[in-house]
VORO-619009 format. One line per field, with one value per residue (C-alpha): residue in one letter; x, z negated, y negated. Coordinates in Angstrom, 3 decimals, decimal comma, m for minus. Layout:
BEGIN
aa	A;...
xx	X;...
zz	Z;...
yy	Y;...
END
This chain:
BEGIN
aa	X;X;X;X;X;X;X;X;X;X;X;X;X;X;X;X;X;X;X;X;X;X;X;X;X;X;X;X;X;X;X;X;X;X;X;X;X;X;X;X;X;X;X;X;X;X;X;X;X;X;X;X;X;X;X;X;X;X;X;X;X;X;X;X;X;X;X;X;X;X;X;X;X;X;X;X;X;X;X;X;X;X;X;X;X;X;X;X;X;X;X;X;X;X;X;X;X;X;X;X;X;X;X;X;X;X;X;X;X;X;X;X;X;X;X;X;X;X;X;X;X;X;X;X;X;X;X;X;X;X;X;X;X;X;X;X;X;X;X;X;X;X;X;X;X;X;X;X;X;X;X;X;X;X;X;X;X;X;X;X;X;X;X;X;X;X;X;X;X;X;X;X;X;X;X;X;X;X;X;X;X;X;X;X;X;X;X;X;X;X;X;X;X;X;X;X;X;X;X;X;X;X;X;X;X;X;X;X;X;X;X;X;X;X;X;X;X;X;X;X;X;X;X;X;X;X;X;X;X;X;X;X;X;X;X;X;X;X;X;X;X;X;X;X;X;X;X;X;X;X;X;X;X;X;X;X;X;X;X;X;X;X;X;X;X;X;X;X;X;X;X;X;X;X;X;X;X;X;X;X;X;X;X;X;X;X;X;X;X;X;X;X;X;X;X;X;X;X;X;X;X;X;X;X;X;X;X;X;X;X;X;X;X;X;X;X;X;X;X;X;X;X;X;X;X;X;X;X;X;X;X;X;X;X;X;X;X;X;X;X;X;X;X;X;X;X;X;X;X;X;X;X;X;X;X;X;X;X;X;X;X;X;X;X;X;X;X;X;X;X;X;X;X;X;X;X;X;X;X;X;X;X;X;X;X;X;X;X;X;X;X;X;X;X;X;X;X;X;X;X;X;X;X;X;X;X;X;X;X;X;X;X;X;X;X;X;X;X;X;X;X;X;X;X;X;X;X;X;X;X;X;X;X;X;X;X;X;X;X;X;X;X;X;X;X;X;X;X;X;X;X;X;X;X;X;X;X;X;X;X;X;X;X;X;X;X;X;X;X;X;X;X;X;X;X;X;X;X;X;X;X;X;X;X;X;X;X;X;X;X;X;X;X;X;X;X;X;X;X;X;X;X;X;X;X;X;X;X;X;X;X;X;X;X;X;X;X;X;X;X;X;X;X;X;X;X;X;X;X;X;X;X;X;X;X;X;X;X;X;X;X;X;X;X;X;X;X;X;X;X;X;X;X;X;X;X;X;X;X;X;X;X;X;X;X;X;X;X;X;X;X;X;X;X;X;X;X;X;X;X;X;X;X;X;X;X;X;X;X;X;X;X;X;X;X;X;X;X;X;X;X;X;X;X;X;X;X;X;X;X;X;X;X;X;X;X
xx	m0,305;1,362;1,848;2,405;4,890;3,952;7,528;5,551;4,098;6,858;3,797;3,083;m0,674;m1,804;m3,258;m5,942;m5,151;m7,134;m4,956;m1,421;1,012;4,584;7,462;5,509;6,860;5,884;6,712;5,673;3,577;3,903;0,950;1,723;m0,009;1,589;1,679;1,915;2,400;2,671;3,697;2,711;m0,358;0,503;2,166;0,698;2,541;0,067;m0,378;m3,037;m2,136;m3,240;m2,768;m2,466;m4,311;m2,745;m5,324;m8,238;m6,161;m7,417;m6,314;m8,140;m7,417;m5,998;m8,879;m6,151;m3,612;0,016;0,913;3,032;2,700;5,837;7,381;10,034;10,166;12,271;10,072;10,587;9,280;10,180;10,807;7,377;5,449;4,961;6,195;8,315;8,124;10,710;11,930;11,213;9,660;6,514;5,643;7,652;11,155;12,811;11,297;12,975;10,096;9,460;6,036;5,163;2,178;0,389;m1,163;m3,618;m5,807;m4,405;m2,945;0,171;2,061;4,824;8,128;10,473;12,833;16,146;18,585;19,740;17,268;18,463;17,355;19,159;18,989;17,565;18,602;16,706;19,432;18,939;18,740;15,421;16,975;17,152;20,721;20,035;23,314;24,590;22,082;21,258;21,149;18,595;21,144;21,685;25,238;26,074;26,371;28,412;25,972;24,713;21,889;20,001;16,337;15,444;11,604;10,762;11,887;10,900;14,545;17,209;20,865;23,573;26,596;29,891;29,909;30,579;34,060;32,858;30,040;27,450;24,196;22,333;24,061;22,820;22,889;22,528;22,182;24,554;23,833;26,377;24,342;26,996;25,663;27,578;27,637;28,227;28,348;26,875;27,404;30,123;31,186;32,601;28,986;30,745;30,097;32,467;33,852;34,271;32,561;32,322;30,809;28,909;29,247;26,152;28,634;30,544;28,550;31,805;31,857;35,221;36,867;35,348;37,620;36,684;33,880;35,146;32,856;32,209;28,168;25,576;21,501;22,476;21,087;22,257;20,327;21,404;21,080;20,232;23,897;24,935;26,724;25,659;24,525;25,245;24,069;23,014;23,716;25,116;28,726;30,944;29,874;26,287;23,961;25,759;25,031;27,862;27,182;29,192;29,317;30,136;31,401;31,416;33,466;36,317;35,661;36,171;34,107;33,930;32,525;29,139;26,647;25,782;22,604;21,224;20,747;22,199;19,943;20,195;17,521;15,911;13,692;15,319;13,933;15,436;13,251;13,474;16,349;18,706;17,073;16,583;14,198;15,506;12,841;12,645;15,024;16,578;18,421;21,743;20,176;18,449;15,134;12,703;12,684;9,434;11,767;12,661;15,125;16,062;19,227;20,275;23,102;23,098;21,633;19,258;20,329;23,905;23,193;23,277;19,803;19,455;17,128;16,412;14,913;13,971;13,698;12,670;13,766;10,219;6,474;5,115;6,385;5,650;6,324;10,072;11,284;14,194;13,287;16,146;15,418;18,108;18,077;20,047;20,672;21,934;23,064;24,793;27,781;29,076;27,693;26,141;27,483;25,339;22,740;19,112;16,307;14,017;10,583;7,170;3,805;5,807;6,282;7,970;11,780;12,546;16,372;19,137;21,888;24,968;25,389;28,458;29,072;25,388;24,014;22,422;20,658;19,066;17,637;14,733;12,571;10,316;7,559;4,366;1,584;m0,605;m0,036;2,867;4,384;7,936;9,829;13,710;14,405;17,706;18,425;21,434;24,760;26,947;26,946;23,914;20,177;18,030;15,205;12,828;11,963;8,679;6,513;6,999;4,088;4,761;2,377;3,282;1,294;1,213;3,598;2,718;3,190;2,868;1,424;0,943;m0,534;m0,219;m2,297;m1,909;m3,817;m6,568;m9,128;m9,305;m11,743;m12,956;m11,113;m7,850;m5,013;m3,655;m0,442;m0,528;2,231;1,996;4,560;4,818;7,331;8,914;9,646;8,714;5,553;3,635;4,350;1,842;m0,700;m4,039;m5,715;m9,290;m12,126;m15,011;m15,230;m13,481;m9,925;m7,629;m4,828;m2,572;1,329;4,195;5,937;9,690;11,556;8,278;7,234;4,847;4,280;1,641;m0,074;m3,884;m6,532;m9,933;m12,014;m14,568;m14,921;m18,346;m19,834;m18,805;m17,892;m15,948;m14,281;m12,101;m8,907;m7,572;m4,345;m4,700;m1,918;m1,443;0,745;1,453;1,624;m0,334;2,400;1,593;m1,568;m1,644;m3,963;m4,908;m4,663;m7,177;m7,186;m10,072;m10,132;m12,663;m13,849;m15,261;m17,456;m15,090;m15,309;m17,262;m18,081;m21,512;m22,994;m26,682;m26,023;m29,878;m31,811;m32,950;m35,819;m38,593;m41,899;m45,285;m46,549;m49,053;m50,401;m53,368;m51,212;m50,067;m47,750;m44,376;m41,748;m38,296;m35,037;m33,084;m29,602;m26,604;m23,074;m21,004;m17,177;m14,410;m12,640;m9,557;m11,042;m12,050;m9,279;m6,479;m4,162;m6,116;m6,278;m4,176;m6,415;m9,602;m12,791;m15,586;m18,701;m20,733;m20,694;m22,600;m25,860;m27,646;m30,922;m32,487;m34,168;m36,804;m34,942;m38,101;m39,673;m36,637;m38,399;m36,511;m37,669;m35,968;m32,738;m31,084;m27,951;m25,161;m24,147;m20,212;m18,733;m17,756;m14,165;m13,762;m15,352;m14,236;m17,256;m20,665;m24,374;m27,717;m30,733;m34,423;m37,531;m39,688;m43,382;m44,332;m47,491;m47,187;m51,038;m52,661;m49,325;m47,658;m44,128;m42,699;m39,308;m37,864;m34,380;m33,158;m30,141;m28,195;m26,942;m24,688;m24,660;m23,868;m20,262;m19,460;m20,371;m21,626;m24,501;m23,629;m26,036;m23,449;m24,257;m27,884;m29,733;m32,889;m35,166;m37,976;m40,874;m42,857;m46,252;m46,018
zz	m0,267;0,850;m1,913;m1,886;m4,145;m5,476;m6,021;m7,955;m10,702;m10,129;m9,795;m7,464;m6,151;m4,043;m0,244;0,793;4,286;5,988;6,713;6,285;8,529;7,418;9,583;10,704;11,233;10,586;11,898;11,149;13,554;14,460;12,447;9,403;9,902;9,755;12,650;11,864;14,293;15,134;12,268;11,490;9,738;9,035;12,248;14,781;15,773;16,012;18,788;16,842;14,985;12,760;11,377;7,873;6,933;3,948;3,909;3,812;1,910;4,409;7,078;10,704;13,480;16,887;19,429;22,125;21,429;22,504;25,679;23,632;20,108;18,068;14,490;13,395;16,468;16,481;16,505;16,638;17,476;20,531;21,296;22,937;19,887;21,737;19,737;21,268;20,385;21,518;21,017;18,267;18,312;20,084;18,651;20,594;20,424;20,506;22,966;25,399;26,353;25,118;25,239;24,161;22,086;22,878;19,728;21,935;23,916;21,340;24,124;24,718;28,095;29,034;29,865;30,898;29,213;27,515;29,613;26,508;23,481;20,129;17,123;16,402;16,085;18,043;17,691;19,111;20,732;21,080;24,661;24,263;25,515;22,928;21,865;21,564;19,851;18,858;16,842;16,380;19,215;19,676;18,139;15,284;16,453;16,426;19,668;20,888;23,487;24,373;26,597;26,698;27,528;29,257;28,495;31,294;33,429;31,888;32,939;30,720;31,691;30,451;28,534;27,076;24,269;20,616;19,165;16,807;17,115;14,201;13,274;10,158;10,457;10,445;13,008;11,727;14,049;12,824;13,350;15,978;18,037;17,794;16,005;13,075;13,188;9,802;8,408;9,462;9,803;12,223;14,506;11,605;9,784;7,091;6,093;7,995;6,626;10,077;11,252;14,807;16,161;19,618;21,581;23,961;25,846;27,539;26,293;24,476;21,054;18,975;15,363;12,984;9,608;7,279;4,679;0,932;0,723;3,703;3,643;5,650;5,384;3,463;4,392;5,643;5,441;6,674;3,777;3,863;3,377;6,698;4,783;5,319;2,002;2,379;m0,344;m1,204;0,936;0,908;0,335;0,762;m3,029;m2,672;m3,200;m4,005;m6,288;m5,179;m2,583;m0,711;1,444;4,956;5,620;9,168;8,512;7,245;8,701;5,352;3,171;m0,529;m3,562;m4,433;m7,243;m8,407;m8,093;m11,630;m10,066;m6,734;m3,877;0,172;2,858;0,460;1,751;1,427;1,948;0,895;m1,048;m2,171;m4,048;m2,888;m4,727;m2,545;m3,487;m3,076;m3,381;m3,113;m1,518;m2,427;m5,887;m6,881;m6,718;m3,264;m4,586;m3,746;m6,293;m7,392;m8,640;m7,503;m8,440;m7,787;m6,753;m7,545;m5,207;m6,561;m9,874;m8,840;m11,800;m10,693;m7,281;m6,470;m5,228;m1,449;0,504;4,424;7,367;10,751;14,074;17,646;20,930;22,044;20,226;23,432;26,287;28,777;28,121;29,671;29,181;26,675;23,398;20,592;16,933;14,582;10,703;8,229;4,824;2,100;m1,259;m4,005;m3,886;m0,362;2,945;2,331;4,648;5,545;7,982;8,920;10,305;12,848;11,887;13,726;11,627;8,578;10,114;13,656;13,484;16,671;16,112;13,804;13,543;11,427;9,487;10,471;8,223;7,018;10,379;12,496;15,929;18,458;21,807;22,654;25,828;25,475;22,838;23,910;24,859;21,982;18,856;16,573;13,160;12,773;9,498;9,068;6,467;4,738;2,614;0,528;0,105;m3,083;m4,625;m2,805;m3,423;m0,490;0,933;3,472;5,682;6,217;9,142;12,472;14,913;18,203;21,391;24,093;27,571;29,991;32,911;36,620;38,752;42,464;44,027;47,670;49,289;52,666;54,179;56,686;59,373;58,759;60,707;59,619;59,169;56,152;55,428;56,889;55,000;54,551;53,809;50,913;49,544;46,636;45,278;42,106;41,045;38,724;39,179;35,354;35,340;35,399;34,672;36,961;39,702;40,373;44,162;44,562;46,786;44,874;41,664;43,305;42,341;45,003;42,659;40,041;40,758;38,977;39,871;40,180;40,864;41,428;44,241;44,526;47,721;48,427;51,367;49,931;51,623;52,255;50,855;48,199;49,295;48,923;52,503;55,932;57,282;56,214;52,424;50,198;49,020;45,544;44,161;40,340;38,308;34,858;31,985;28,970;26,929;28,922;29,319;33,019;35,001;38,352;40,557;42,128;46,070;48,067;51,861;54,290;56,202;58,567;57,454;60,216;60,490;60,621;64,071;63,566;65,571;65,389;66,644;66,190;64,620;63,941;66,445;69,695;70,358;67,953;67,912;66,691;63,461;65,483;68,838;68,319;66,662;68,105;65,336;64,090;61,893;63,665;61,394;62,792;61,299;62,442;61,553;60,999;60,826;60,626;63,134;61,721;61,524;65,088;66,876;64,461;66,350;66,556;62,757;60,098;57,062;56,780;55,086;53,124;55,217;52,561;52,912;55,956;57,410;60,612;62,153;64,325;67,565;69,851;73,018;75,100;72,933;71,282;67,921;64,722;63,547;60,244;58,590;56,531;53,939;54,965;52,379;52,412;51,894;48,589;49,300;52,360;52,169;56,090;56,823;55,911;57,191;57,333;57,440;57,986;58,829;61,254;61,924;65,475;67,260;71,014;71,621;74,239;76,260;76,139;75,312;74,753;75,104;73,087;73,440;70,206;69,679;66,641;65,346;62,581;60,577;57,286;56,648;60,097;63,781;66,599;68,878;72,218;74,683;74,754;71,606;72,537;72,336;73,995;71,641;72,935;71,127;72,547;71,124;69,687
yy	0,126;m3,549;m6,112;m9,821;m11,630;m15,275;m17,254;m19,894;m16,940;m14,340;m12,072;m9,398;m8,271;m5,344;m6,002;m3,270;m1,862;0,748;4,037;5,026;3,314;5,141;3,487;0,558;m2,811;m6,377;m9,786;m13,399;m15,327;m18,881;m19,545;m17,681;m14,526;m11,350;m8,506;m5,058;m2,652;1,207;3,445;7,102;8,262;11,872;13,440;11,059;8,222;5,139;2,778;0,655;m2,797;m5,074;m8,687;m9,928;m13,350;m14,937;m17,644;m15,023;m12,363;m9,781;m7,531;m7,488;m4,938;m5,821;m5,130;m3,956;m0,960;m1,195;0,403;3,404;4,678;3,667;4,561;2,275;0,039;m3,254;m6,324;m10,066;m13,360;m14,702;m18,745;m19,122;m17,485;m14,095;m10,756;m8,248;m4,530;m2,581;1,346;3,345;6,752;7,659;10,885;13,386;11,683;8,351;5,769;2,911;1,114;m2,621;m4,795;m8,296;m8,932;m12,577;m13,512;m15,871;m13,247;m10,602;m8,442;m5,957;m6,329;m3,953;m5,883;m3,066;m0,664;m0,316;1,693;3,706;5,224;3,914;2,683;m0,729;m4,490;m7,040;m10,489;m13,816;m15,953;m19,826;m19,587;m17,166;m14,065;m10,894;m9,269;m5,168;m3,982;m0,542;1,687;5,377;7,545;10,606;12,623;10,570;9,118;5,844;3,707;0,536;0,155;m3,796;m5,038;m8,309;m9,131;m12,085;m12,284;m14,841;m12,104;m9,219;m8,045;m5,762;m6,529;m4,621;m6,661;m5,619;m3,255;m3,868;m3,220;m0,528;1,956;1,553;1,998;0,833;m2,309;m5,811;m8,495;m12,478;m15,181;m18,088;m21,872;m22,531;m19,555;m16,876;m13,325;m11,843;m8,187;m6,580;m3,019;0,067;3,813;4,467;7,411;9,630;8,966;6,999;3,150;0,455;m2,619;m4,040;m6,985;m8,587;m11,782;m12,194;m15,080;m15,961;m18,195;m15,524;m12,554;m10,679;m9,665;m10,408;m9,396;m11,021;m9,224;m7,181;m7,147;m6,838;m3,546;m0,905;m0,887;0,409;0,039;m2,977;m6,787;m10,062;m13,170;m16,658;m18,809;m22,851;m23,507;m21,900;m19,238;m15,364;m13,560;m9,592;m7,682;m3,829;m0,960;2,154;2,806;5,875;6,942;6,133;2,942;m0,651;m2,983;m5,368;m8,625;m10,856;m14,012;m14,891;m18,340;m19,434;m22,327;m20,386;m17,030;m15,241;m12,590;m13,599;m11,658;m13,020;m11,897;m8,666;m6,647;m5,516;m1,967;m0,280;m0,028;0,592;m0,093;m2,620;m5,676;m9,191;m12,516;m15,950;m18,218;m21,597;m23,159;m20,942;m17,876;m14,287;m11,968;m8,273;m5,513;m1,570;0,487;3,746;3,856;5,303;8,844;8,243;8,270;5,180;2,332;0,168;m2,516;m5,883;m8,446;m12,217;m13,553;m17,058;m18,466;m21,893;m23,443;m26,576;m28,648;m28,446;m30,073;m33,534;m34,786;m35,722;m37,403;m36,772;m38,892;m37,905;m40,035;m38,684;m40,495;m40,502;m40,237;m38,352;m36,373;m33,928;m30,364;m29,536;m33,547;m33,184;m34,938;m35,400;m35,328;m36,955;m36,110;m38,046;m36,582;m39,029;m38,852;m40,869;m38,405;m38,491;m36,788;m33,665;m30,628;m27,701;m27,108;m28,637;m26,958;m28,763;m27,249;m27,714;m27,821;m26,022;m22,749;m22,602;m23,367;m25,300;m25,702;m25,736;m27,954;m28,507;m31,673;m33,844;m36,710;m36,340;m36,453;m33,466;m33,801;m31,597;m31,891;m29,737;m29,262;m26,192;m27,411;m26,370;m28,523;m30,361;m32,420;m31,454;m32,256;m32,158;m32,411;m31,989;m29,343;m29,696;m26,337;m27,840;m26,606;m25,822;m29,220;m30,636;m30,060;m29,221;m32,031;m32,787;m35,449;m37,004;m35,810;m37,247;m36,910;m35,922;m35,327;m33,323;m33,260;m30,489;m30,509;m30,740;m27,762;m27,685;m24,527;m23,187;m20,346;m18,857;m16,121;m14,218;m13,182;m15,974;m13,269;m9,578;m6,910;m6,079;m2,883;m4,376;m6,039;m9,564;m10,781;m13,154;m15,451;m17,544;m20,140;m22,228;m25,046;m25,168;m21,388;m20,480;m22,366;m18,994;m15,134;m13,510;m15,083;m13,211;m13,047;m13,067;m13,943;m15,422;m12,856;m9,745;m9,523;m8,264;m7,608;m9,526;m9,412;m11,125;m14,139;m13,914;m17,025;m19,025;m16,621;m13,839;m11,702;m8,872;m6,994;m6,626;m4,432;m6,577;m3,446;m4,528;m8,192;m9,153;m10,126;m10,706;m14,095;m16,977;m16,451;m18,193;m16,509;m18,300;m17,727;m17,987;m18,669;m16,972;m18,343;m16,914;m19,939;m22,701;m25,398;m26,621;m27,782;m25,819;m26,728;m22,876;m22,941;m21,610;m20,508;m19,821;m16,422;m15,059;m11,441;m9,523;m6,340;m3,116;m1,033;2,478;5,306;7,234;10,261;11,890;15,465;16,678;18,872;17,195;19,253;19,205;21,395;19,723;21,519;23,828;24,266;22,090;19,652;16,334;15,033;16,456;14,872;14,158;14,299;11,370;11,890;9,873;10,638;7,509;7,672;4,888;3,765;4,835;8,577;8,409;6,911;6,745;4,927;2,020;1,007;2,128;0,634;2,857;1,512;2,800;3,774;3,856;0,034;0,360;0,859;2,843;1,419;3,923;2,282;3,517;2,012;2,336;m0,479;m1,999;m1,351;m0,335;2,691;2,458;1,031;3,377;3,114;5,499;8,141;8,449;11,828;12,206;13,761;11,328;7,806;7,585;9,826;9,420;10,193;8,532;10,250;9,670;11,622;10,236;10,789;10,712;11,639;12,782;12,614;15,153;15,385;18,752;17,098;13,567;12,289;9,400;7,678;6,990;4,371;4,245;0,465;0,332;m2,592;m4,410;m4,418;m2,146;m2,938;m0,334;m0,461;1,107;2,809;5,424;6,576;7,037;10,515;11,987;13,664;15,939;16,490;19,768;20,802;24,357
END
């Protein structure tokens, strides 16, 4: 059962959840809610997801399921607010696939697959890419493999491997954009002390020295001071109570506060005023722990008071335009050091910057359209208290995008194909485009590099005549105003062939009778079946009708819908029982024509047939 910790009271309270979710993964959404995905209920891996709303203190199910069932997946929130879910196990074994959850419609969308199967770390880089580093292979070994995911393109790409193979390690994004990789189990199965740094600028790993203790299944947290707290884990002799700090400014590891009891695979989260909550995990005897403790990395009373102000280069802007935020942190005892987080609406961190002479500045251009309340949050450092600026209001408007649509040819029979090409600029303005005629969707395709091309059949479009093809661009986060382009095409009837397939001689019901029931039966074939070399795009003859015509009078006897063959929609039949009266004559011959209509066309005297009614 989930539990909630209240830092103000230091108390725990249960949160009721339906079902069992062992091995689930959770992540905080931009609006403060918590998304929980997958897990295992008994032996069954789950595809479902739930969302916890702290304001209502309640869980709600996500209507759409994930694309794959997952146990122990990797989850993180992307720059645009969507959530990446990758890897894990699908019930039958490790899974390589990845998908993205969009909180706005509440849907999951596949985004490709990792090249190798592993349970490792995923780190969101400042440019929006995701770094996957190392992890546990299906046979339980440590891996060095590294991949990068570009969520905008849904593409995974290989990167140079880590210096050390490791599983059960930690990856921590530093304020300068580098990623610190610490600890883990090595190829020999034992914990390692080696650390390394990934540089997004050149995509390589460099040596970061050795930790004070070899450890795996530990936790590494970026503190408000810019240092990284590394705590707990499993050493060569079991669970650890030790902790240490990594200081990016000097590149050194130093001893830090000890835990009250050893623990590994614990949960850890940074609280206010330099405190860290460490909860659960496994203890010295490898059994699960129900205890928790608070680490204090700095005593508030020992620190110097600070004040923070924030200024923006503009009060309003258009999405994509650069906006510069400048924070100044002041104190009575010199210029504070450390880092400043620029936060939107109190939850979403837009950027982090280091203080230089008490000043930190960032330039951002990816703030989503709408009203925003920006604050600068200084987390403090060893001698200085943290502080927060007053709110700066900033309105972001939608950017304008240009779109085009090309359709070829502009005149087609209803089952033929058309080639469509839609473009949009800027190229990242939309992720997909839906081609449709009226409400009839022809298909949805990805937009790559601002362009999407497809060859689409017109089967299923409503009606014959002038029709409007529309390219409707879809945005995961509506940041652009896009006028959906349209083009007019002419949809013609499909060619057909028709033949009479009922008896052509019919008797009256008796010798003195003058009436008879004439079975009128027409077999309709799509032109692609009747003449394979003439049309490569078959239609559905179930969209056609046959009008049986008395050629002598020109009167339509009856118009009948064609029933397509369930096994082959290129052929079908139209049947009507026609009651005729031959009067006092011994026989009478009728010339029957068959006019194919609706979404097909055929009306030729070549197809006419003579039906003779003979007195019995």
